[in-house]
N, C-alpha and C positions, 0 to 999 in steps of 0.2 A: 389058405386058399381051400384046404379039404374041408373045414368047417363051413366055410361059404357053400361049398357045392353040395353039402350034405343038409343045409340048412339049419345047422347046430346053434346059430345065435340069432337073438331076437333082433337086435340092431348092430348095424356096423357102418364104420367109416371106411369107404373103400376106394380103390383107385377107378377110373372111368372104365377101363376095359374089364375090369372083374365084375362091374355093374352088367355090362353087356354079357359076360359068362352065365351070370346068375339072375338073368332078367326074368326067368320064370319063377323064381323063388324070392327076390327081393324087389321091392319099389323104392325108387329113390324119393326122398321126401324132402331134402333141403338139399341147397349146394350155395356157393358164394356167389353172389351176384356179378361181381367185376372180375374176379381172379380167373384168367385162362391158362392153362397149363401148356407151355411149350418145351419140346424136347430141345435141347441144347447139346453141341458139342464144344467141349473146352480144350484149350492147349496151352501148354507152358508158355510164357511170354519169351522164353528163350528159343523156342521153337519158332521156325521160320516159314510155317506153311501158311499158304495164303488162299487155298482153296480146298474144298473135301476132296478134291480128287486126289490130292495128295497123301490121304489117309491110306491108300490102296496098300495093303501088304503090313500095316502097322497093327501094334497091339491097342486094342480100345477097352478100355476099363468101363464096366457097367455095373450097376448096382445089384440088379438080381434079372434073371431072364424075363420075367412078368411085370415088371417096372413099367408102367404104360408109356409116359413120355420119354424118360431117361433111356430105356431099352427097346421096347416095342416099336415106337415111332421112329427113333434114330436108326434102328437096324432095317426097318422096312424101307426108308428113305436111301439109305446107302446100298442095298441090295437092288432098288430101283435104278439108281444110278450106275450099276454093275462095279461098284467098288467094294473089294473084299479087305477083310479085316480079321484079325484073331481076338475073338471076344475072352476077356477076363473078368469074371464075376467077383466083386470084392463086397458084397452083402449091403453096403449104404451108400447114399449120395454123398456123405461126408468123406468116406475113404477114397471114393473116386476123385473128387477134388483134391484131397490131401495127396494121393498118388501121383496125379498129374503135376502138382505144385512141387514134388519132391524130385520127380524125373521128367526131365525135357523130352525123352523118347516116347513117353505116354500120351495117349489122347483119352479123353473120358466122355461119357454119355451122362448129361444131368438133365435138371428142369430148371426153368427161369426162376420159380419161386425158392426152390432149394439153394440155389445160388447166391440169389439176393440176400438169403438170411446169414450167408456166411460172413467172417470178419473181414474188414476193409484189409487188413495184412494178408490173409489168404488171397482174397480177390486181386490184389494188387500183383500177384504173380501169375495170374490165369488172364487168359482172352477167350471170348467166345467167337469160335469159328464159324459156326452156323447154328441157326434155330429154326425149328418146324412152324407150321400154322399153329396157332392157338385153339384149344378147346376147352369146353367147361371143366371145372376141375371137380375133385373126388366129392361124390354125394355121400351124404349121411342116408343111409336106407333101412328100411324096415321089412322084416319077414311078412311075406303076403298071407301067412296062415294067422297070423294077429288078427284081431277085429277090426274092421273099419273104423269104428269109433275110437279105439285105441291109437291107432295110427295117426287120425285126424287130430286127436288131443295132445298128442307129442308134437307133430308138425306145428300146431297152433302155438303150443308152450314156447317153443324156440323164437318164432316170430315175435310173439308178445315180449320176452325176455329182451330180445334185440331192440326194441322201441323204447327200453328203459334206460335213460342217459346213464345211470350209475353202473348198470349192468352189462351195458352192450360191449364194454372193453374186454368182457370175458371171451368174447368170440374172437378176439385177435390172436389168443395163443393157441387156438385150435383151427386155425387156418381157413376160418369161415367168417371173415369180418364182417360181411353184409349178407346174412342168410335170406333166402328167397326159397320159394317153392320150387323143387326140382320136377321135371317131366321126362320121363324116358324117351320119349319120341321126339320132343324138340331138343334136346341135351345131349343124349347119348346114342340114340339110333344111328347116327350118321357115321359112328366109328365102324360099324359093320361093313362099310364100304371100302375100309382101308386095307382090308386083306391081312390083318394082324393076326389071324388065327394060325397063320403059317409059322409064326415065331414063337407062339405059347409053348412052353415048355412044363 
Protein backbone atom coordinates (compact mmCIF):
# COMPACT_ATOMS: atom_id res chain seq x y z
CA UNK A 1 0.00 0.00 0.00
CA UNK A 2 2.81 2.41 0.82
CA UNK A 3 4.47 1.75 -2.53
CA UNK A 4 1.20 2.29 -4.39
CA UNK A 5 0.49 5.56 -2.62
CA UNK A 6 4.03 6.70 -3.45
CA UNK A 7 3.71 5.56 -7.07
CA UNK A 8 6.83 3.43 -6.74
CA UNK A 9 5.77 0.63 -9.09
CA UNK A 10 4.90 0.84 -12.77
CA UNK A 11 2.20 -1.85 -12.87
CA UNK A 12 0.16 -3.44 -10.11
CA UNK A 13 -2.63 -5.97 -9.63
CA UNK A 14 -4.57 -4.30 -6.81
CA UNK A 15 -7.83 -4.71 -4.99
CA UNK A 16 -10.71 -2.50 -6.14
CA UNK A 17 -10.59 -0.13 -3.19
CA UNK A 18 -6.84 0.33 -3.52
CA UNK A 19 -7.62 1.50 -7.06
CA UNK A 20 -9.98 4.09 -5.58
CA UNK A 21 -7.35 5.17 -3.07
CA UNK A 22 -4.70 5.72 -5.77
CA UNK A 23 -6.88 6.82 -8.67
CA UNK A 24 -4.78 9.96 -9.16
CA UNK A 25 -1.65 7.83 -9.65
CA UNK A 26 -2.82 4.59 -11.32
CA UNK A 27 -5.10 3.87 -14.26
CA UNK A 28 -6.97 0.54 -14.34
CA UNK A 29 -6.29 -1.00 -17.74
CA UNK A 30 -7.47 -4.64 -17.52
CA UNK A 31 -9.98 -6.55 -15.41
CA UNK A 32 -11.85 -9.83 -15.61
CA UNK A 33 -15.05 -9.62 -17.65
CA UNK A 34 -17.29 -11.95 -15.65
CA UNK A 35 -15.83 -12.22 -12.19
CA UNK A 36 -17.55 -10.11 -9.54
CA UNK A 37 -16.23 -9.88 -6.00
CA UNK A 38 -18.71 -10.49 -3.20
CA UNK A 39 -17.87 -10.21 0.46
CA UNK A 40 -19.04 -13.28 2.36
CA UNK A 41 -19.44 -14.21 5.99
CA UNK A 42 -18.80 -17.87 6.73
CA UNK A 43 -19.59 -19.99 9.76
CA UNK A 44 -18.70 -23.48 10.87
CA UNK A 45 -21.44 -25.98 9.99
CA UNK A 46 -21.67 -26.82 13.68
CA UNK A 47 -22.60 -23.21 14.34
CA UNK A 48 -26.39 -22.84 14.48
CA UNK A 49 -26.54 -19.17 13.44
CA UNK A 50 -29.25 -18.43 10.90
CA UNK A 51 -29.01 -14.63 10.56
CA UNK A 52 -26.25 -12.02 10.61
CA UNK A 53 -27.87 -10.35 13.63
CA UNK A 54 -26.65 -13.31 15.67
CA UNK A 55 -23.06 -12.25 14.96
CA UNK A 56 -23.49 -9.46 17.52
CA UNK A 57 -20.69 -9.62 20.11
CA UNK A 58 -18.79 -12.50 18.48
CA UNK A 59 -15.23 -12.74 17.12
CA UNK A 60 -14.99 -12.10 13.37
CA UNK A 61 -11.84 -13.36 11.65
CA UNK A 62 -10.70 -11.12 8.78
CA UNK A 63 -7.67 -11.32 6.50
CA UNK A 64 -6.49 -7.69 6.80
CA UNK A 65 -8.08 -4.31 7.57
CA UNK A 66 -8.00 -3.06 3.96
CA UNK A 67 -8.96 -6.28 2.17
CA UNK A 68 -11.74 -4.95 -0.05
CA UNK A 69 -14.60 -7.44 -0.08
CA UNK A 70 -13.56 -9.66 2.83
CA UNK A 71 -13.00 -6.86 5.32
CA UNK A 72 -14.08 -3.40 4.14
CA UNK A 73 -17.41 -4.46 2.61
CA UNK A 74 -18.36 -6.86 5.39
CA UNK A 75 -17.44 -4.45 8.21
CA UNK A 76 -19.35 -1.61 6.55
CA UNK A 77 -22.42 -3.79 6.09
CA UNK A 78 -22.39 -5.01 9.69
CA UNK A 79 -21.96 -1.50 11.08
CA UNK A 80 -24.82 -0.27 8.89
CA UNK A 81 -26.97 -2.93 10.54
CA UNK A 82 -25.66 -1.90 14.02
CA UNK A 83 -24.09 -5.32 14.53
CA UNK A 84 -21.02 -5.23 16.77
CA UNK A 85 -18.15 -7.74 16.71
CA UNK A 86 -14.53 -8.19 17.72
CA UNK A 87 -12.30 -8.08 14.63
CA UNK A 88 -9.31 -10.41 14.62
CA UNK A 89 -6.95 -10.06 11.66
CA UNK A 90 -5.26 -13.28 10.53
CA UNK A 91 -3.43 -12.07 7.35
CA UNK A 92 -4.92 -14.29 4.63
CA UNK A 93 -8.28 -15.54 3.39
CA UNK A 94 -7.02 -19.10 3.83
CA UNK A 95 -6.31 -18.45 7.50
CA UNK A 96 -9.86 -17.12 7.93
CA UNK A 97 -11.46 -20.23 6.43
CA UNK A 98 -9.21 -22.62 8.34
CA UNK A 99 -9.76 -20.76 11.60
CA UNK A 100 -13.53 -20.98 11.25
CA UNK A 101 -13.33 -24.66 10.23
CA UNK A 102 -11.30 -25.45 13.36
CA UNK A 103 -13.36 -23.44 15.85
CA UNK A 104 -17.17 -23.34 15.63
CA UNK A 105 -17.20 -20.21 17.82
CA UNK A 106 -15.47 -18.16 15.12
CA UNK A 107 -17.10 -16.38 12.19
CA UNK A 108 -15.08 -15.25 9.17
CA UNK A 109 -15.10 -12.62 6.46
CA UNK A 110 -13.97 -13.74 3.03
CA UNK A 111 -14.67 -13.45 -0.69
CA UNK A 112 -16.71 -15.69 -2.97
CA UNK A 113 -13.76 -16.22 -5.33
CA UNK A 114 -11.24 -17.29 -2.69
CA UNK A 115 -13.81 -19.48 -0.97
CA UNK A 116 -14.58 -21.26 -4.25
CA UNK A 117 -10.89 -22.06 -4.73
CA UNK A 118 -10.66 -23.89 -1.41
CA UNK A 119 -10.76 -27.69 -1.25
CA UNK A 120 -14.07 -29.50 -1.09
CA UNK A 121 -12.94 -31.00 2.21
CA UNK A 122 -12.52 -27.58 3.81
CA UNK A 123 -15.70 -26.16 2.30
CA UNK A 124 -17.65 -29.14 3.63
CA UNK A 125 -17.04 -27.76 7.14
CA UNK A 126 -18.28 -24.26 6.32
CA UNK A 127 -21.49 -22.48 5.37
CA UNK A 128 -21.98 -19.03 3.84
CA UNK A 129 -24.19 -17.04 6.19
CA UNK A 130 -24.33 -13.89 4.07
CA UNK A 131 -22.89 -12.31 0.92
CA UNK A 132 -22.77 -8.73 -0.32
CA UNK A 133 -23.59 -7.28 -3.72
CA UNK A 134 -20.99 -8.07 -6.39
CA UNK A 135 -18.44 -5.56 -7.71
CA UNK A 136 -15.89 -5.70 -10.57
CA UNK A 137 -12.80 -7.58 -9.44
CA UNK A 138 -9.16 -6.55 -9.07
CA UNK A 139 -7.77 -4.36 -11.85
CA UNK A 140 -4.33 -4.62 -13.40
CA UNK A 141 -3.32 -0.97 -13.34
CA UNK A 142 -0.61 1.24 -14.82
CA UNK A 143 1.19 4.20 -13.31
CA UNK A 144 -0.12 7.32 -15.03
CA UNK A 145 3.45 8.64 -15.30
CA UNK A 146 4.14 6.04 -17.99
CA UNK A 147 3.71 7.12 -21.58
CA UNK A 148 0.24 6.61 -23.08
CA UNK A 149 1.87 4.58 -25.86
CA UNK A 150 3.41 2.10 -23.41
CA UNK A 151 0.19 1.72 -21.45
CA UNK A 152 -1.76 1.15 -24.66
CA UNK A 153 0.77 -1.42 -25.85
CA UNK A 154 0.62 -3.38 -22.59
CA UNK A 155 -3.16 -3.30 -22.57
CA UNK A 156 -3.39 -4.40 -26.20
CA UNK A 157 -0.89 -7.21 -25.63
CA UNK A 158 -2.97 -8.67 -22.81
CA UNK A 159 -6.08 -8.65 -24.96
CA UNK A 160 -4.29 -10.19 -27.94
CA UNK A 161 -2.73 -12.98 -25.85
CA UNK A 162 -6.17 -13.75 -24.37
CA UNK A 163 -7.48 -14.42 -27.89
CA UNK A 164 -4.82 -17.07 -28.56
CA UNK A 165 -6.35 -20.50 -27.75
CA UNK A 166 -3.01 -21.96 -26.66
CA UNK A 167 -2.24 -19.03 -24.35
CA UNK A 168 -5.61 -17.96 -22.96
CA UNK A 169 -5.41 -20.63 -20.21
CA UNK A 170 -2.52 -18.67 -18.69
CA UNK A 171 -5.03 -16.09 -17.51
CA UNK A 172 -6.87 -18.62 -15.32
CA UNK A 173 -4.03 -18.82 -12.81
CA UNK A 174 -3.88 -15.04 -12.36
CA UNK A 175 -7.59 -14.59 -11.62
CA UNK A 176 -8.34 -12.77 -14.89
CA UNK A 177 -9.91 -15.54 -16.94
CA UNK A 178 -11.44 -13.24 -19.55
CA UNK A 179 -9.53 -9.93 -19.65
CA UNK A 180 -11.33 -6.84 -20.90
CA UNK A 181 -10.49 -3.14 -20.89
CA UNK A 182 -11.05 -1.65 -17.44
CA UNK A 183 -12.55 1.80 -16.97
CA UNK A 184 -12.35 3.65 -13.66
CA UNK A 185 -15.61 5.57 -13.95
CA UNK A 186 -17.60 2.54 -15.08
CA UNK A 187 -16.04 -0.08 -12.84
CA UNK A 188 -14.67 1.48 -9.66
CA UNK A 189 -15.98 5.03 -9.11
CA UNK A 190 -19.14 3.53 -7.59
CA UNK A 191 -17.10 2.34 -4.62
CA UNK A 192 -16.69 5.92 -3.41
CA UNK A 193 -20.40 5.91 -2.50
CA UNK A 194 -20.04 3.06 0.00
CA UNK A 195 -18.35 5.08 2.73
CA UNK A 196 -15.53 2.56 3.02
CA UNK A 197 -12.94 5.21 3.87
CA UNK A 198 -14.21 5.06 7.44
CA UNK A 199 -12.85 1.51 7.74
CA UNK A 200 -9.48 1.95 6.02
CA UNK A 201 -6.51 1.55 8.34
